[in-house]
C-alpha positions as protocol buffer text, in pm:
chain_id: "A"
residue {
  index: 1
  type: MET
  ca { x: 12452 y: -14370 z: 11991 }
}
residue {
  index: 2
  type: PRO
  ca { x: 12668 y: -14196 z: 12212 }
}
residue {
  index: 3
  type: GLN
  ca { x: 12553 y: -13847 z: 12370 }
}
residue {
  index: 4
  type: VAL
  ca { x: 12783 y: -13579 z: 12208 }
}
residue {
  index: 5
  type: THR
  ca { x: 12796 y: -13229 z: 12396 }
}
residue {
  index: 6
  type: ASP
  ca { x: 12890 y: -12901 z: 12191 }
}
residue {
  index: 7
  type: GLN
  ca { x: 13245 y: -12918 z: 12398 }
}
residue {
  index: 8
  type: MET
  ca { x: 13330 y: -13283 z: 12315 }
}
residue {
  index: 9
  type: LEU
  ca { x: 13268 y: -13177 z: 11933 }
}
residue {
  index: 10
  type: GLN
  ca { x: 13483 y: -12866 z: 11980 }
}
residue {
  index: 11
  type: GLU
  ca { x: 13785 y: -13060 z: 12133 }
}
residue {
  index: 12
  type: ALA
  ca { x: 13759 y: -13307 z: 11867 }
}
residue {
  index: 13
  type: LEU
  ca { x: 13752 y: -13095 z: 11569 }
}
residue {
  index: 14
  type: GLY
  ca { x: 14093 y: -12967 z: 11700 }
}
residue {
  index: 15
  type: SER
  ca { x: 14260 y: -13297 z: 11585 }
}
residue {
  index: 16
  type: VAL
  ca { x: 14074 y: -13288 z: 11213 }
}
residue {
  index: 17
  type: ARG
  ca { x: 14403 y: -13340 z: 10959 }
}
residue {
  index: 18
  type: LEU
  ca { x: 14309 y: -13271 z: 10575 }
}
residue {
  index: 19
  type: TYR
  ca { x: 14291 y: -13630 z: 10335 }
}
residue {
  index: 20
  type: THR
  ca { x: 14235 y: -13668 z: 10034 }
}
residue {
  index: 21
  type: ILE
  ca { x: 13995 y: -13853 z: 9884 }
}
residue {
  index: 22
  type: VAL
  ca { x: 13982 y: -14067 z: 9501 }
}
residue {
  index: 23
  type: VAL
  ca { x: 13723 y: -14179 z: 9341 }
}
residue {
  index: 24
  type: LEU
  ca { x: 13818 y: -14459 z: 9099 }
}
residue {
  index: 25
  type: LYS
  ca { x: 13608 y: -14475 z: 8771 }
}
residue {
  index: 26
  type: ALA
  ca { x: 13605 y: -14702 z: 8476 }
}
residue {
  index: 27
  type: GLY
  ca { x: 13803 y: -14592 z: 8174 }
}
residue {
  index: 28
  type: PRO
  ca { x: 13727 y: -14634 z: 7840 }
}
residue {
  index: 29
  type: GLY
  ca { x: 13966 y: -14978 z: 7872 }
}
residue {
  index: 30
  type: TYR
  ca { x: 13773 y: -15117 z: 8133 }
}
residue {
  index: 31
  type: SER
  ca { x: 13557 y: -15420 z: 8123 }
}
residue {
  index: 32
  type: ARG
  ca { x: 13362 y: -15613 z: 8448 }
}
residue {
  index: 33
  type: PRO
  ca { x: 13487 y: -15927 z: 8600 }
}
residue {
  index: 34
  type: GLY
  ca { x: 13249 y: -16175 z: 8552 }
}
residue {
  index: 35
  type: PRO
  ca { x: 13154 y: -16568 z: 8551 }
}
residue {
  index: 36
  type: ASP
  ca { x: 12974 y: -16493 z: 8205 }
}
residue {
  index: 37
  type: ARG
  ca { x: 13239 y: -16222 z: 8038 }
}
residue {
  index: 38
  type: ASP
  ca { x: 13567 y: -16320 z: 7930 }
}
residue {
  index: 39
  type: ARG
  ca { x: 13831 y: -16046 z: 7999 }
}
residue {
  index: 40
  type: ASP
  ca { x: 14141 y: -16012 z: 7843 }
}
residue {
  index: 41
  type: PRO
  ca { x: 14464 y: -16137 z: 8032 }
}
residue {
  index: 42
  type: GLU
  ca { x: 14621 y: -15841 z: 7906 }
}
residue {
  index: 43
  type: VAL
  ca { x: 14385 y: -15617 z: 8153 }
}
residue {
  index: 44
  type: GLU
  ca { x: 14376 y: -15934 z: 8410 }
}
residue {
  index: 45
  type: ARG
  ca { x: 14706 y: -15893 z: 8450 }
}
residue {
  index: 46
  type: THR
  ca { x: 14698 y: -15519 z: 8457 }
}
residue {
  index: 47
  type: VAL
  ca { x: 14398 y: -15479 z: 8723 }
}
residue {
  index: 48
  type: TRP
  ca { x: 14633 y: -15771 z: 8965 }
}
residue {
  index: 49
  type: ALA
  ca { x: 14897 y: -15518 z: 8938 }
}
residue {
  index: 50
  type: HIS
  ca { x: 14667 y: -15229 z: 9014 }
}
residue {
  index: 51
  type: GLY
  ca { x: 14517 y: -15456 z: 9303 }
}
residue {
  index: 52
  type: LYS
  ca { x: 14914 y: -15501 z: 9373 }
}
residue {
  index: 53
  type: ARG
  ca { x: 14989 y: -15129 z: 9404 }
}
residue {
  index: 54
  type: ASN
  ca { x: 14724 y: -15066 z: 9631 }
}
residue {
  index: 55
  type: PHE
  ca { x: 14821 y: -15260 z: 9884 }
}
residue {
  index: 56
  type: ALA
  ca { x: 15174 y: -15130 z: 9867 }
}
residue {
  index: 57
  type: LEU
  ca { x: 15036 y: -14786 z: 9965 }
}
residue {
  index: 58
  type: GLN
  ca { x: 14831 y: -14944 z: 10226 }
}
residue {
  index: 59
  type: LEU
  ca { x: 15094 y: -15095 z: 10383 }
}
residue {
  index: 60
  type: ALA
  ca { x: 15277 y: -14772 z: 10336 }
}
residue {
  index: 61
  type: GLY
  ca { x: 15001 y: -14671 z: 10516 }
}
residue {
  index: 62
  type: LEU
  ca { x: 14983 y: -14361 z: 10219 }
}
residue {
  index: 63
  type: MET
  ca { x: 14605 y: -14541 z: 10139 }
}
residue {
  index: 64
  type: PRO
  ca { x: 14472 y: -14623 z: 10490 }
}
residue {
  index: 65
  type: ILE
  ca { x: 14110 y: -14710 z: 10288 }
}
residue {
  index: 66
  type: ILE
  ca { x: 14081 y: -14869 z: 9996 }
}
residue {
  index: 67
  type: CYS
  ca { x: 13741 y: -14950 z: 9931 }
}
residue {
  index: 68
  type: PRO
  ca { x: 13664 y: -15133 z: 9550 }
}
residue {
  index: 69
  type: VAL
  ca { x: 13277 y: -15066 z: 9427 }
}
residue {
  index: 70
  type: ALA
  ca { x: 13166 y: -15307 z: 9197 }
}
residue {
  index: 71
  type: ASP
  ca { x: 12813 y: -15202 z: 9184 }
}
residue {
  index: 72
  type: GLY
  ca { x: 12802 y: -15098 z: 8802 }
}
residue {
  index: 73
  type: SER
  ca { x: 12783 y: -14764 z: 8861 }
}
residue {
  index: 74
  type: GLY
  ca { x: 13104 y: -14676 z: 8689 }
}
residue {
  index: 75
  type: VAL
  ca { x: 13236 y: -14603 z: 8982 }
}
residue {
  index: 76
  type: THR
  ca { x: 13519 y: -14894 z: 9038 }
}
residue {
  index: 77
  type: GLY
  ca { x: 13681 y: -14761 z: 9404 }
}
residue {
  index: 78
  type: VAL
  ca { x: 13702 y: -14518 z: 9654 }
}
residue {
  index: 79
  type: GLY
  ca { x: 14067 y: -14471 z: 9845 }
}
residue {
  index: 80
  type: VAL
  ca { x: 14160 y: -14215 z: 10141 }
}
residue {
  index: 81
  type: PHE
  ca { x: 14484 y: -14122 z: 10103 }
}
residue {
  index: 82
  type: ASP
  ca { x: 14729 y: -13931 z: 10386 }
}
residue {
  index: 83
  type: ALA
  ca { x: 14867 y: -13709 z: 10098 }
}
residue {
  index: 84
  type: THR
  ca { x: 14815 y: -13377 z: 9962 }
}
residue {
  index: 85
  type: PRO
  ca { x: 14590 y: -13355 z: 9654 }
}
residue {
  index: 86
  type: GLU
  ca { x: 14891 y: -13310 z: 9430 }
}
residue {
  index: 87
  type: ASP
  ca { x: 15071 y: -13571 z: 9589 }
}
residue {
  index: 88
  type: THR
  ca { x: 14792 y: -13798 z: 9554 }
}
residue {
  index: 89
  type: ASP
  ca { x: 14731 y: -13704 z: 9149 }
}
residue {
  index: 90
  type: ARG
  ca { x: 15137 y: -13783 z: 9118 }
}
residue {
  index: 91
  type: ILE
  ca { x: 15070 y: -14119 z: 9267 }
}
residue {
  index: 92
  type: MET
  ca { x: 14732 y: -14220 z: 9086 }
}
residue {
  index: 93
  type: SER
  ca { x: 14891 y: -14088 z: 8730 }
}
residue {
  index: 94
  type: GLU
  ca { x: 15171 y: -14397 z: 8766 }
}
residue {
  index: 95
  type: ASP
  ca { x: 14870 y: -14639 z: 8871 }
}
residue {
  index: 96
  type: PRO
  ca { x: 14907 y: -14840 z: 8563 }
}
residue {
  index: 97
  type: GLY
  ca { x: 14528 y: -14950 z: 8566 }
}
residue {
  index: 98
  type: VAL
  ca { x: 14533 y: -14583 z: 8495 }
}
residue {
  index: 99
  type: GLN
  ca { x: 14851 y: -14566 z: 8295 }
}
residue {
  index: 100
  type: ALA
  ca { x: 14646 y: -14808 z: 8024 }
}
residue {
  index: 101
  type: GLY
  ca { x: 14344 y: -14657 z: 8036 }
}
residue {
  index: 102
  type: LEU
  ca { x: 14141 y: -14903 z: 8262 }
}
residue {
  index: 103
  type: PHE
  ca { x: 14062 y: -14640 z: 8512 }
}
residue {
  index: 104
  type: THR
  ca { x: 14042 y: -14266 z: 8547 }
}
residue {
  index: 105
  type: TYR
  ca { x: 14021 y: -14095 z: 8865 }
}
residue {
  index: 106
  type: GLU
  ca { x: 13877 y: -13787 z: 9076 }
}
residue {
  index: 107
  type: ILE
  ca { x: 14064 y: -13598 z: 9358 }
}
residue {
  index: 108
  type: HIS
  ca { x: 13870 y: -13450 z: 9661 }
}
residue {
  index: 109
  type: PRO
  ca { x: 14026 y: -13300 z: 9975 }
}
residue {
  index: 110
  type: ALA
  ca { x: 13908 y: -13396 z: 10260 }
}
residue {
  index: 111
  type: ARG
  ca { x: 13898 y: -13379 z: 10704 }
}
residue {
  index: 112
  type: SER
  ca { x: 13868 y: -13598 z: 10866 }
}
residue {
  index: 113
  type: PHE
  ca { x: 13954 y: -13730 z: 11237 }
}
residue {
  index: 114
  type: PRO
  ca { x: 14316 y: -13920 z: 11288 }
}
residue {
  index: 115
  type: GLY
  ca { x: 14252 y: -14273 z: 11385 }
}
residue {
  index: 116
  type: SER
  ca { x: 13939 y: -14339 z: 11214 }
}
residue {
  index: 117
  type: THR
  ca { x: 13901 y: -14696 z: 11116 }
}
residue {
  index: 118
  type: LEU
  ca { x: 13678 y: -14940 z: 10918 }
}
residue {
  index: 119
  type: PRO
  ca { x: 13499 y: -15171 z: 11209 }
}
């Protein structure tokens, strides 16, 4: 691990920006996919539309980090938005999965270093 000096951290903190984290959760209409579960075809179509929309948001640079979660915890995904919490709430309220009651979400203002990426 690299050695970080106080000066290095102070300089890096000057570049920190605001972002918004969304925690997506299973809503009342959600059912987990799996080989032993038959999911309603309409639910499948809605989840597919949700995924396409997420990919479009990523391509537009609005949600550069998208992490589906499938651990059975009730959390179904985490995303990092390059938008204000208010704009993120508007974007999420228009999500087809949210509108169909498959998902709910929490919004959390956050800070990070621009250019942070997944390996």
